[in-house]
C-alpha positions in Angstrom: -33.3 -59.1 5.5 -36.2 -57.8 3.4 -35.9 -56.6 -0.2 -38.8 -54.8 -2.0 -38.6 -54.4 -5.7 -40.2 -51.4 -7.3 -40.3 -52.1 -11.1 -40.9 -48.6 -12.3 -38.6 -45.9 -13.8 -39.1 -42.4 -15.1 -37.1 -43.5 -18.2 -35.0 -46.5 -19.3 -31.3 -46.1 -19.2 -29.1 -47.2 -22.1 -27.2 -49.9 -20.3 -29.9 -51.3 -17.9 -31.2 -54.9 -18.1 -32.9 -54.9 -14.7 -36.6 -55.6 -14.9 -38.4 -52.2 -15.0 -41.2 -50.4 -16.8 -42.0 -46.8 -17.4 -43.9 -45.4 -14.5 -47.6 -45.0 -15.4 -49.2 -43.7 -12.2 -50.6 -47.1 -11.2 -48.8 -47.0 -7.9 -52.0 -47.4 -5.9 -52.9 -50.7 -7.6 -49.3 -51.9 -7.4 -48.9 -51.1 -3.7 -52.1 -52.9 -2.8 -50.8 -56.0 -4.6 -47.4 -55.7 -2.9 -49.2 -55.5 0.5 -51.2 -58.6 -0.4 -48.0 -60.5 -1.2 -46.4 -59.4 2.1 -49.5 -60.5 4.0 -49.6 -63.9 2.2 -45.9 -64.6 3.0 -45.8 -63.1 6.6 -44.6 -66.5 7.9 -41.2 -65.7 6.2 -40.9 -62.5 8.3 -40.6 -64.1 11.8 -38.4 -62.3 14.2 -37.0 -58.8 13.6 -35.3 -58.4 10.3 -32.1 -56.3 10.4 -32.5 -54.6 7.1 -35.0 -53.3 4.6 -33.9 -52.3 1.1 -36.4 -50.8 -1.4 -34.8 -50.9 -4.8 -35.7 -51.1 -8.4 -36.3 -49.7 -10.9 -36.5 -46.3 -9.4 -38.4 -46.3 -6.1 -38.2 -42.5 -5.9 -40.8 -42.2 -8.7 -43.3 -43.3 -6.1 -45.1 -40.7 -3.9 -44.3 -40.7 -0.2 -47.7 -42.3 0.6 -46.5 -45.5 -1.2 -43.5 -45.9 1.1 -45.8 -45.4 4.1 -48.1 -48.2 2.8 -45.2 -50.5 2.3 -43.9 -50.0 5.9 -47.5 -50.4 7.1 -47.9 -53.7 5.3 -44.7 -55.0 6.8 -45.9 -53.9 10.3 -49.2 -55.7 9.8 -47.3 -58.8 8.7 -45.5 -58.8 12.1 -42.3 -56.8 11.4 -41.9 -54.6 14.4 -42.2 -51.0 13.5 -41.2 -49.3 16.8 -37.5 -50.0 17.1 -36.7 -49.4 13.4 -34.3 -51.3 11.1 -30.6 -51.3 11.6 -30.4 -50.2 8.0 -33.3 -49.0 5.9 -32.2 -48.1 2.3 -34.1 -46.5 -0.5 -32.8 -46.1 -4.0 -33.4 -42.7 -5.5 -32.8 -40.7 -8.7 -31.3 -37.2 -8.2 -34.0 -35.6 -10.5 -36.8 -37.0 -8.3 -35.1 -35.7 -5.1 -34.8 -32.2 -6.5 -38.3 -32.1 -8.0 -40.1 -33.5 -4.9 -38.2 -31.3 -2.5 -37.3 -31.2 1.2 -40.7 -32.4 2.4 -40.3 -35.7 0.5 -36.9 -36.3 1.9 -38.0 -35.5 5.4 -41.0 -37.8 5.0 -38.6 -40.7 4.1 -36.6 -40.0 7.2 -39.7 -39.9 9.3 -40.6 -43.4 8.0 -37.3 -44.8 9.3 -35.2 -44.6 6.2 -31.6 -44.1 7.4 -29.6 -44.8 4.2 -30.0 -43.5 0.7 -28.5 -45.0 -2.5 -28.4 -42.5 -5.3 -27.8 -43.4 -8.9 -25.4 -40.7 -10.1 -23.3 -42.8 -12.6 -21.3 -39.9 -13.9 -20.6 -36.2 -13.3 -20.2 -35.6 -17.1 -23.3 -34.2 -18.6 -22.6 -35.6 -22.1 -22.1 -39.0 -20.6 -25.3 -38.7 -18.6 -27.2 -37.8 -21.8 -25.7 -40.8 -23.6 -26.8 -43.0 -20.7 -30.3 -41.5 -21.0 -30.2 -40.5 -17.3 -32.8 -37.9 -16.3 -30.5 -35.7 -14.3 -27.5 -33.5 -14.9 -24.2 -33.3 -12.9 -25.5 -30.1 -11.2 -28.8 -31.8 -10.3 -26.8 -34.7 -8.7 -24.8 -32.3 -6.6 -27.9 -30.4 -5.5 -29.8 -33.6 -4.6 -26.8 -34.7 -2.5 -26.9 -31.4 -0.6 -30.6 -31.6 0.0 -30.2 -35.1 1.4 -27.5 -33.9 3.7 -29.6 -30.9 4.8 -32.4 -33.2 5.7 -30.1 -35.0 8.1 -29.0 -38.1 6.1 -25.5 -39.2 7.1 -25.3 -42.5 5.3 -25.5 -41.8 1.5 -24.2 -44.1 -1.2 -23.7 -43.1 -4.8 -23.3 -45.3 -7.9 -20.7 -44.6 -10.6 -19.9 -46.4 -13.9 -16.5 -46.8 -15.6 -15.2 -48.7 -18.6 -17.3 -46.9 -21.2 -15.5 -46.9 -24.6 -15.8 -43.2 -25.2 -15.0 -42.1 -21.6 -11.3 -41.4 -21.4 -9.3 -41.4 -18.2 -9.6 -37.7 -17.8 -13.4 -37.8 -17.8 -13.2 -40.7 -15.2 -10.9 -38.7 -13.0 -13.1 -35.7 -13.1 -16.1 -37.8 -12.0 -14.1 -39.3 -9.2 -12.9 -35.9 -8.0 -16.4 -34.5 -8.0 -17.6 -37.6 -6.1 -14.9 -37.2 -3.5 -15.7 -33.5 -3.2 -19.2 -34.6 -1.9 -17.5 -37.2 0.4 -20.3 -39.7 0.4 -20.1 -42.4 3.0 -20.3 -45.1 0.4 -19.4 -45.5 -3.3 -20.4 -48.4 -5.6 -18.6 -48.4 -9.0 -19.4 -50.8 -11.8 -17.7 -51.6 -15.1 -20.2 -51.1 -18.0 -21.2 -54.4 -19.5 -23.4 -55.0 -22.5 -26.3 -57.0 -21.1 -28.7 -58.9 -23.3 -32.0 -57.2 -23.8 -30.7 -53.7 -23.0 -30.7 -50.8 -25.4 -26.9 -50.9 -25.3 -27.0 -54.5 -26.6 -29.0 -53.4 -29.6 -26.5 -50.6 -30.2 -23.6 -53.1 -30.1 -25.4 -55.4 -32.4 -26.0 -52.7 -34.9 -22.4 -51.4 -34.7 -23.3 -48.2 -32.9 -21.3 -49.1 -29.8 -18.1 -51.1 -29.2 -17.1 -52.3 -25.8 -14.1 -50.6 -24.1 -10.8 -52.5 -24.4 -9.9 -54.6 -21.4 -6.8 -52.5 -20.9 -8.9 -49.3 -20.5 -11.2 -51.0 -18.1 -8.4 -52.3 -16.0 -6.7 -48.9 -15.9 -9.8 -47.1 -14.9 -10.5 -49.7 -12.1 -6.9 -49.2 -10.8 -7.5 -45.4 -10.8 -10.7 -46.0 -8.9 -9.0 -48.2 -6.3 -6.1 -45.8 -5.8 -8.1 -42.6 -5.6 -10.6 -44.0 -3.1 -7.9 -45.6 -1.0 -6.1 -42.3 -0.8 -9.4 -40.7 0.3 -9.8 -43.2 3.2 -12.4 -45.6 1.7 -12.4 -49.3 2.7 -12.5 -51.5 -0.4 -14.6 -54.2 1.1 -16.1 -55.8 -2.0 -15.0 -55.8 -5.6 -17.3 -52.9 -6.6 -18.0 -51.3 -3.2 -16.1 -48.8 -1.1 -17.1 -47.3 2.2 -15.7 -45.0 4.8 -15.0 -47.1 7.9 -18.2 -48.1 9.6 -20.4 -47.4 6.6 -20.1 -50.8 4.8 -23.6 -51.8 3.5 -25.2 -54.1 6.0 -27.9 -55.4 3.6 -25.6 -56.2 0.7 -22.9 -57.6 3.0 -25.5 -60.1 4.2 -26.1 -61.2 0.5 -22.4 -61.9 0.2 -22.5 -63.9 3.4 -25.3 -66.1 2.1 -27.7 -64.9 4.8 -31.4 -65.7 4.2 -33.6 -62.9 2.8 -37.2 -62.4 1.7 -37.9 -60.5 -1.6 -41.2 -59.0 -2.6 -42.5 -57.5 -5.8 -42.2 -58.7 -9.5 -38.7 -59.9 -10.2 -37.6 -60.1 -6.6 -35.6 -63.2 -5.3 -35.7 -64.8 -1.9 -33.4 -67.3 -0.1 -34.4 -69.6 2.7 -31.7 -71.3 4.7 -31.9 -74.3 7.1 -28.6 -74.9 8.8 -27.0 -78.3 8.9 -29.3 -80.2 6.7 -26.9 -81.2 3.9 -23.7 -83.3 4.0 -20.7 -81.7 5.8 -22.9 -79.4 7.8 -23.9 -77.3 4.8 -27.3 -75.6 5.0 -30.3 -76.6 3.0 -31.1 -73.6 0.8 -34.2 -72.9 -1.3 -34.2 -70.0 -3.7 -37.5 -68.6 -5.0 -38.4 -65.7 -7.2 -41.3 -63.8 -8.7 -41.4 -63.6 -12.4 -40.7 -60.2 -13.9 -44.2 -59.3 -15.0 -46.1 -56.5 -13.4 -49.4 -57.3 -15.0 -49.3 -61.0 -14.0 -48.3 -59.9 -10.5 -51.2 -57.5 -10.2 -53.6 -60.2 -11.5 -52.2 -62.7 -9.0 -52.6 -60.5 -6.0 -56.0 -59.0 -6.8 -58.9 -60.3 -4.8 -60.0 -62.6 -7.5 -56.5 -63.5 -8.8 -55.0 -67.0 -9.2 -52.6 -68.6 -6.6 -49.1 -67.3 -6.0 -47.7 -70.2 -8.0 -48.7 -68.3 -11.1 -46.0 -65.7 -10.4 -43.5 -67.6 -8.2 -40.9 -70.2 -9.1 -38.3 -71.9 -6.9 -35.3 -74.3 -6.8 -33.7 -76.3 -4.1 -29.9 -76.0 -4.1 -27.7 -79.1 -3.9 -24.7 -79.3 -1.5 -22.4 -78.5 -4.4 -24.4 -75.4 -5.4 -24.4 -74.1 -1.8 -20.7 -74.6 -1.5 -20.1 -73.0 -4.9 -22.2 -69.9 -4.0 -20.4 -69.5 -0.7 -17.1 -69.5 -2.4 -18.1 -67.2 -5.2 -19.8 -64.7 -2.9 -17.1 -64.8 -0.2 -14.2 -64.3 -2.6 -15.9 -61.1 -3.8 -15.1 -59.5 -0.4 -12.0 -58.6 1.5 -13.1 -60.9 4.3 -12.7 -63.9 1.9 -13.5 -67.5 2.6 -12.4 -69.9 5.3 -9.3 -71.8 4.0 -10.6 -75.0 5.5 -13.9 -74.6 3.6 -11.9 -74.1 0.3 -9.8 -77.1 1.0 -13.0 -79.2 1.4 -15.0 -77.8 -1.5 -12.6 -76.4 -4.1 -9.9 -77.8 -6.3 -7.1 -78.3 -3.7 -4.3 -78.4 -6.3 -5.4 -75.1 -7.8 -5.9 -73.6 -4.3 -2.3 -74.4 -3.4 -1.1 -73.0 -6.7 -3.0 -69.8 -6.3 -1.7 -69.3 -2.8 1.8 -69.9 -4.1 1.2 -67.4 -7.0 -0.3 -64.7 -4.7 -3.7 -64.8 -6.4 -5.0 -65.8 -3.0 -3.5 -64.4 0.2 -4.3 -64.6 3.9 -7.1 -62.3 4.9 -7.3 -60.2 8.1 -8.7 -63.2 9.9 -5.8 -65.8 9.5 -8.4 -68.6 9.1 -9.6 -67.0 5.9 -8.0 -66.4 2.5 -9.0 -63.7 0.0 -8.3 -62.3 -3.5 -5.8 -59.4 -3.0 -7.1 -56.0 -4.2 -4.6 -55.8 -7.1 -6.2 -59.0 -8.5 -9.9 -58.0 -7.8 -10.2 -57.0 -11.4 -9.6 -60.6 -12.6 -11.6 -62.1 -9.8 -14.1 -63.9 -12.1 -11.3 -65.9 -13.7 -9.7 -66.7 -10.3 -13.0 -67.9 -8.9 -13.8 -69.9 -12.1 -10.4 -71.6 -11.9 -10.7 -72.7 -8.3 -14.2 -74.2 -8.2 
């Protein structure tokens, strides 16, 4: 698994706390630094990675040539370029797709991109303006059609619910419009007030109040019901897919599969099986600091060592077990019951099974959180570990 972080956006959304900066046209300098990092760390790319995910930020602010340079850098680092990735995802903004046109989309496909993740968030224009999104509802619909016309048959769209001034009718309209498009995948997230975001400043000044828990739960239930009726598989708390279109890359994260992340703010996970007590893998997590300027300075020809932008930690056996439980219980696959009995609170496990907060999964050796309790999954997971 390979993740590449593009830390640039055309504008900054009200709710966002991901590391990003306004795009300033310095893509050439940034891509050179990115290629240098990939070359420096090519030892982490042994074998043929299954997936490549280019996220951000907003990768679609970049010209097509930048994506070509990224793929070229990976090829030079030993990642085979002939057979292609099982899943190659690029995140896009609808406005960029419409403005850059069919040639841009076809160029992405020619590079091997076979999955698009498009940030729609809402089909209500007033809500989009409040979020400071660059597109309108009509633009999102047009961009989706252009992607389809270019041959993309694996498209994911993002939606947001749980906004205090978004009533159930507005949410139902957004869901209906999304289902009219019939994307292969939908990710839907409850709005949260994240430190450092513009929304946090609005909340602090009294200009925004979080939606009541009852409203958020009701809109989540509406989401689950409407997408289930439309044939979507609810395979992770926030993710729904038509059968066979579950995200390969993100599913690997939830399975604690190793991955290599490149770019400022990107994380990586190295796994060595069977090196900790009880057969748990030894895991090292590393990450680049979220600072474009320091990143560019580090990977320039005269820059300092990678240690100036990279940090890491070695996970203990307890941390590895905790992460496997937390990640696994986010999914409908769940976690091995035997693993939970060895690493979680056995008394609470028994009580939750008795109360129906945990139930047998499709694989009888696993247990999961039932869909009707996904909304309170955080409290269930916190109570068992």
